[in-house]
C-alpha positions in Angstrom: -27.2 10.2 -10.1 -24.3 8.0 -11.4 -23.7 6.8 -15.0 -25.4 3.5 -14.5 -28.6 4.9 -13.1 -28.7 7.6 -15.8 -28.1 5.0 -18.5 -31.0 3.1 -17.0 -33.2 6.2 -17.3 -32.2 6.4 -21.0 -33.2 2.8 -21.6 -36.6 3.3 -19.8 -37.4 6.4 -21.9 -36.5 4.6 -25.1 -38.7 1.7 -24.2 -41.6 3.9 -23.7 -41.2 5.8 -27.0 -39.8 3.3 -29.6 -40.3 -0.2 -30.9 -38.3 -3.0 -32.4 -35.0 -2.2 -34.1 -35.5 1.5 -33.7 -35.7 1.1 -29.9 -32.5 -0.9 -29.8 -30.5 1.4 -32.1 -31.6 4.5 -30.2 -30.7 2.9 -26.9 -27.2 2.1 -28.1 -26.8 5.5 -29.5 -27.9 7.3 -26.4 -25.8 5.2 -24.1 -22.7 5.7 -26.2 -23.4 9.4 -26.4 -23.8 9.6 -22.7 -20.5 7.9 -22.0 -18.7 10.0 -24.5 -20.0 13.1 -22.7 -19.8 11.9 -19.1 -16.2 10.6 -19.2 -14.8 7.7 -17.1 -17.2 5.7 -15.1 -14.8 5.4 -12.2 -14.9 9.1 -11.4 -18.7 9.5 -11.2 -19.9 7.5 -8.2 -18.6 8.8 -4.9 -16.8 6.4 -2.6 -17.7 7.2 1.0 -15.0 8.7 3.2 -13.6 6.8 6.2 -14.1 8.1 9.7 -11.5 9.8 11.8 -11.3 9.7 15.6 -7.9 11.4 15.7 -6.2 9.0 18.1 -3.2 6.9 17.0 -2.9 3.6 18.9 -0.1 1.2 19.9 -1.6 -2.2 20.4 -0.5 -4.2 23.5 -0.8 -7.5 21.7 -2.2 -9.0 24.9 -5.8 -10.0 25.5 -7.8 -7.6 27.6 -5.0 -4.9 27.7 -6.2 -2.8 24.8 -4.1 -0.2 23.0 -2.2 2.7 24.4 -2.9 6.1 22.8 0.3 7.3 21.2 -1.0 10.5 19.8 -4.1 12.7 19.9 -4.5 14.9 16.9 -5.2 18.6 17.7 -8.8 19.6 16.9 -10.0 16.0 16.5 -12.9 14.2 18.0 -10.5 12.4 20.3 -9.3 15.7 21.7 -12.9 16.9 22.0 -14.0 14.0 24.2 -10.9 14.3 26.4 -8.6 11.5 25.3 -5.0 11.8 26.2 -1.8 9.8 25.8 -2.2 8.6 29.4 -5.3 6.6 28.3 -5.7 3.1 27.0 -8.6 2.2 24.7 -9.9 -1.3 25.6 -12.7 -1.6 23.2 -14.8 0.1 20.5 -18.5 -0.8 20.3 -17.8 -3.7 22.7 -15.1 -5.3 20.5 -11.6 -5.5 22.0 -8.7 -3.6 20.3 -5.7 -5.6 21.7 -3.7 -6.4 18.6 -2.4 -4.6 15.5 -5.0 -6.5 13.4 -7.7 -5.1 15.7 -6.4 -1.6 15.3 -5.8 -1.7 11.5 -8.8 -3.7 10.4 -11.4 -2.6 12.9 -10.6 0.5 14.9 -9.4 2.6 12.0 -12.1 1.2 9.6 -15.2 2.9 11.0 -17.3 5.0 8.6 -17.5 8.8 8.6 -20.3 10.1 10.8 -20.6 6.8 12.7 -21.4 7.0 16.4 -19.1 4.8 18.5 -18.7 3.8 22.2 -15.3 3.6 23.6 -14.2 1.7 26.8 -11.2 3.6 28.2 -8.8 2.7 31.0 -7.7 5.9 32.8 -5.6 5.8 36.0 -7.0 2.4 36.8 -10.6 3.3 36.2 -12.8 2.1 33.3 -14.7 4.8 31.5 -17.4 4.8 28.8 -17.1 7.6 26.2 -19.2 8.3 23.1 -17.8 9.9 20.0 -19.1 10.8 16.5 -16.4 10.2 13.9 -15.8 13.1 11.5 -14.8 12.3 7.9 -11.0 11.9 7.6 -9.7 15.2 6.2 -8.5 15.0 2.6 -4.9 15.5 1.6 -4.4 19.1 0.7 -0.8 20.0 -0.4 -0.5 23.5 -1.8 -0.1 24.0 -5.5 -1.9 20.8 -6.6 -5.2 19.9 -8.2 -6.8 16.7 -6.9 -9.0 14.0 -8.4 -10.4 11.5 -5.8 -11.8 8.6 -7.8 -12.0 4.8 -7.5 -11.4 1.6 -9.5 -12.7 -1.9 -8.9 -10.5 -5.0 -8.4 -11.4 -8.6 -9.4 -13.6 -8.9 -6.3 -15.6 -5.9 -7.3 -14.3 -3.9 -4.4 -14.1 -0.1 -4.9 -10.5 1.1 -4.3 -9.7 4.7 -3.7 -7.4 6.4 -6.3 -5.9 9.8 -5.8 -4.6 11.6 -8.8 -2.7 14.9 -8.4 -1.1 17.3 -10.8 0.5 20.8 -10.6 -2.2 23.4 -10.5 -2.6 25.8 -13.4 -1.2 23.6 -16.1 -3.1 23.7 -19.4 -1.3 21.0 -21.4 -0.6 17.4 -20.8 1.8 16.4 -18.1 4.0 13.2 -17.6 2.9 10.9 -14.8 4.2 8.8 -12.0 2.3 5.6 -11.2 2.9 4.4 -7.6 2.9 0.7 -6.6 2.8 0.6 -2.9 4.2 -1.3 0.0 3.2 -4.5 1.8 1.6 -3.0 4.9 -1.9 -1.8 5.5 -0.9 1.9 5.5 -2.5 4.5 3.3 -0.6 6.3 0.6 -2.6 9.5 1.3 -1.3 12.2 3.6 -4.0 14.2 5.3 -1.6 14.3 8.2 2.2 14.9 7.8 4.0 11.9 6.4 6.0 9.8 8.9 8.5 7.3 7.6 11.2 8.0 5.0 9.2 6.1 2.4 6.2 8.3 3.2 8.4 11.4 2.9 9.8 10.3 -0.5 6.3 9.7 -1.8 5.0 13.0 -0.4 7.9 14.7 -2.1 7.0 13.1 -5.5 3.4 14.2 -5.0 4.2 17.8 -4.0 7.4 18.7 -5.8 8.1 16.4 -8.8 6.2 18.6 -11.2 4.4 15.5 -12.6 1.0 14.0 -12.2 1.0 11.2 -9.6 -1.4 8.3 -9.5 -1.9 6.4 -6.2 -4.2 3.7 -5.1 -5.1 2.4 -1.6 -5.3 -1.4 -1.5 -8.5 -3.1 -0.2 -9.2 -2.3 3.4 -6.9 0.8 3.5 -8.1 4.4 3.6 -11.4 4.7 1.9 -11.0 1.5 -0.1 -13.5 -1.3 0.5 -12.5 -4.7 1.9 -10.4 -6.0 4.8 -6.7 -5.7 4.4 -5.9 -8.7 6.6 -8.1 -10.8 4.3 -6.8 -9.5 1.0 -4.7 -11.8 -1.1 -2.3 -10.8 -3.8 -4.7 -11.5 -6.6 -7.2 -8.9 -5.2 -4.3 -6.4 -4.7 -2.7 -6.8 -8.1 -5.9 -6.6 -10.1 -6.6 -3.3 -8.2 -3.2 -1.9 -9.4 -4.0 -3.1 -12.9 -7.3 -1.3 -12.9 -5.7 1.8 -11.4 -3.0 1.8 -14.2 -5.6 1.5 -16.9 -7.6 4.3 -15.3 -4.8 6.7 -16.4 -6.5 6.6 -19.8 -9.4 8.5 -18.4 -7.4 11.6 -17.4 -7.0 13.9 -20.4 -4.3 16.0 -18.7 -1.9 13.0 -18.4 0.5 12.4 -21.3 -0.1 8.7 -22.0 3.3 8.4 -23.7 5.3 9.6 -20.7 4.5 7.4 -17.6 7.1 6.1 -15.1 6.5 3.7 -12.3 7.8 4.1 -8.7 7.5 0.8 -6.7 8.0 1.0 -3.0 9.2 -2.0 -1.0 7.1 -5.0 -1.9 5.4 -3.1 -4.7 8.8 -2.5 -6.3 9.3 -6.2 -6.8 6.1 -6.8 -8.8 5.9 -3.4 -10.4 6.1 -4.9 -14.0 3.1 -7.0 -13.3 1.1 -4.0 -12.1 2.1 -1.7 -14.9 3.1 -3.3 -18.2 6.5 -2.3 -19.6 5.1 -1.7 -23.0 3.4 1.4 -21.7 6.1 2.6 -19.3 9.1 4.7 -19.9 11.0 3.6 -16.8 10.8 1.9 -13.4 12.2 2.8 -10.0 12.2 0.0 -7.4 12.9 1.3 -3.9 13.9 -1.4 -1.3 12.4 -4.2 -3.4 12.8 -8.0 -4.1 13.5 -10.0 -7.2 14.0 -13.6 -6.1 11.4 -16.2 -5.0 9.6 -15.2 -1.9 10.9 -18.3 -0.1 14.5 -17.2 -0.7 13.6 -13.7 0.2 12.0 -14.6 3.6 14.9 -16.9 4.6 17.3 -14.0 3.8 15.2 -11.6 6.0 15.3 -14.1 8.8 19.1 -14.3 8.6 19.8 -10.6 8.0 17.4 -9.4 10.8 19.3 -11.6 13.3 22.6 -10.4 12.1 21.4 -6.8 12.5 20.4 -7.6 16.1 23.9 -8.9 16.8 22.8 -12.6 17.4 25.5 -15.2 17.7 26.3 -16.8 14.3 25.9 -20.4 15.7 22.4 -19.5 17.0 21.5 -17.9 13.7 22.4 -21.2 11.9 20.4 -23.2 14.4 17.3 -21.1 14.0 17.6 -21.0 10.2 17.7 -24.8 10.0 14.3 -24.9 11.8 12.9 -22.1 9.6 13.9 -23.8 6.4 11.3 -26.5 6.9 8.7 -24.1 8.3 8.8 -21.8 5.3 8.8 -24.7 2.9 5.5 -26.0 4.4 4.1 -22.4 4.6 5.0 -21.1 1.2 5.6 -24.1 -1.1 3.2 -26.6 0.5 0.7 -23.8 1.2 -0.1 -24.6 4.8 -1.1 -21.9 7.3 1.2 -21.2 10.3 -1.6 -22.6 12.5 -1.6 -25.9 10.5 2.2 -26.1 10.6 2.4 -25.5 14.4 -0.3 -28.0 15.1 1.7 -30.7 13.3 5.1 -29.4 14.5 4.6 -27.9 18.0 8.4 -27.8 18.3 8.3 -24.9 15.9 6.4 -22.6 18.2 9.5 -21.0 19.5 10.6 -19.8 16.1 7.3 -18.3 14.9 6.1 -15.0 16.5 3.4 -13.9 14.1 -0.3 -14.8 13.5 -1.9 -18.2 13.0 -3.3 -17.3 9.6 -1.5 -14.0 8.9 2.0 -12.5 8.7 2.8 -8.8 8.9 -1.0 -8.2 8.9 -1.6 -10.0 5.6 -3.2 -13.4 5.0 -1.0 -16.5 4.4 -2.5 -16.8 0.9 -1.0 -13.5 0.0 2.6 -14.8 0.5 1.8 -18.1 -1.0 0.7 -16.3 -4.2 3.9 -14.2 -4.1 5.9 -17.4 -4.0 4.1 -18.5 -7.2 5.4 -15.5 -9.0 8.4 -15.6 -11.3 9.8 -12.1 -10.9 12.9 -13.0 -12.9 10.7 -13.6 -15.9 8.7 -10.4 -15.3 11.8 -8.2 -15.0 13.5 -9.9 -18.0 10.6 -8.7 -20.2 11.4 -5.0 -19.2 13.1 -3.1 -22.0 13.2 0.3 -20.5 15.5 2.0 -17.9 15.3 0.7 -14.3 16.7 2.2 -11.2 17.0 -0.1 -8.2 17.6 1.7 -4.9 18.4 0.0 -1.6 19.6 1.1 1.8 22.9 -0.3 3.0 21.2 -1.3 6.3 18.1 -2.7 4.8 17.7 -6.2 6.2 14.1 -6.4 5.1 15.1 -6.3 1.4 18.6 -7.9 1.3 21.2 -6.9 -1.2 20.8 -10.1 -3.3 17.1 -9.1 -4.0 18.1 -5.8 -5.5 20.8 -7.4 -7.6 18.3 -10.0 -8.8 16.2 -7.3 -10.4 19.2 -5.7 -12.1 20.5 -9.1 -13.4 17.1 -10.0 -14.8 16.7 -6.7 -16.7 20.3 -6.6 -17.9 20.3 -10.1 -19.4 20.1 -8.7 -22.9 21.0 -5.0 -22.5 22.4 -2.8 -19.7 19.2 -1.0 -18.8 19.1 -1.3 -15.0 21.4 0.2 -12.4 21.7 -0.6 -8.7 22.4 2.3 -6.2 23.0 1.6 -2.6 22.2 4.4 -0.2 24.9 4.7 2.6 23.9 3.7 6.1 20.2 3.8 5.2 17.4 1.4 6.3 14.4 0.0 4.5 12.4 3.0 5.7 14.9 5.4 4.2 16.3 6.5 7.5 20.0 7.0 8.0 22.0 5.8 11.1 25.6 5.8 12.3 25.7 2.0 12.4 23.8 -1.1 11.7 23.5 -1.8 15.4 21.9 1.6 15.9 19.5 1.0 13.1 18.4 -2.3 14.7 17.3 -0.6 17.9 13.9 0.3 16.5 14.1 4.1 16.8 13.5 6.4 13.9 16.5 7.9 12.3 17.0 10.9 10.1 15.3 10.8 6.7 17.8 10.4 3.9 16.7 13.4 1.9 19.4 12.9 -0.9 17.3 10.1 -2.3 14.9 12.7 -3.7 17.6 14.0 -6.0 18.5 10.5 -7.2 14.9 9.7 -8.0 14.2 13.1 -9.6 17.2 12.8 -11.9 16.2 9.4 -13.2 12.6 10.6 -13.7 13.8 13.6 -15.7 15.8 11.4 -18.0 13.1 8.9 -18.8 10.2 11.4 -18.9 11.8 14.1 -21.0 
């Protein structure tokens, strides 16, 4: 029974035994007493676990061609029913899984214990396979104590929070609050972390010696909602609620909290966690200008990284200038823009109402932000980290954060990681980084982050 239903029982009992002012006073007393004893509301009601087939997919992006199985997890339901990396999954419960949006927002979003029917293409033959999804295993790094809770955003959606701390500690411990990336990827690691950003976050969880507070955005992990439909307002109010939830953990030292913002989250970190309650910020591969400037810089830098001819880059950027103005400033969807300007179809290779798996409104709301103002209000130390080969978050974006913070005092520093990409992988050259293969994780970033945290959380 959760807090609300228990409180309702208290009210019913009082109604049956008291009258008038006595009834009201006793009701208030019992409810207050109950909440003092029971602790935070967010930790009492259980948020259902997401289901887990155990197959990782690569979408074809073409109607009717489904998604290739890139990996089958050992011991999973996918392995039990005989799926292999030679198979393609065409549909689940009759719905096609052709695109990344199908995979992220439908295929991976089935509830634990759900029974599903898969249509599989195997050696030219179509097969029907039934599966029962087990609950996704919980993260279980050794030497940690876990609290799986949730908070609610402005839409009332329950969003999974994961709070870890070193096991066996009896006193209060400093904390790291994580503001995550743009993509619809979870910040929980029941399986080994993949990208360099994942590995850095996993390091902080396992080895920093601090409590770490994470939240999965709507439609990610156990969190309710659909990530592809979630705008920035729904996301930021979730982070605000998650930061406030720190007050409910008696083992966290409220006076010693630092924020680590990863990628997109590093840009708006001061909006998610107010500087008045933070000892320091780390922004890893982040942005600090307007989103319009940021996107035009990405379009240019990504073409440079791929070795495109400079004249062609200029030509394509001229066309994109107007497209992004209509998209971000005039707040039209790509579909609306392309209908009015069909000549632009050759320069747009993303969704009609989404980009990078998020809705157009998400980016239009990012454009409305004034990050210069947000960072200028920060009066605590800031570390801005960026990879030399990061064309997703160009150098000028990192410098913009530092310049905003340092307007009145030199509190922010910019550190560029040599030959490192946005995903914290290191390559021998920019051309090699642009080939789309995974490089070697730049492990020295852990020492840089740890030193900053020690200084601000001492």
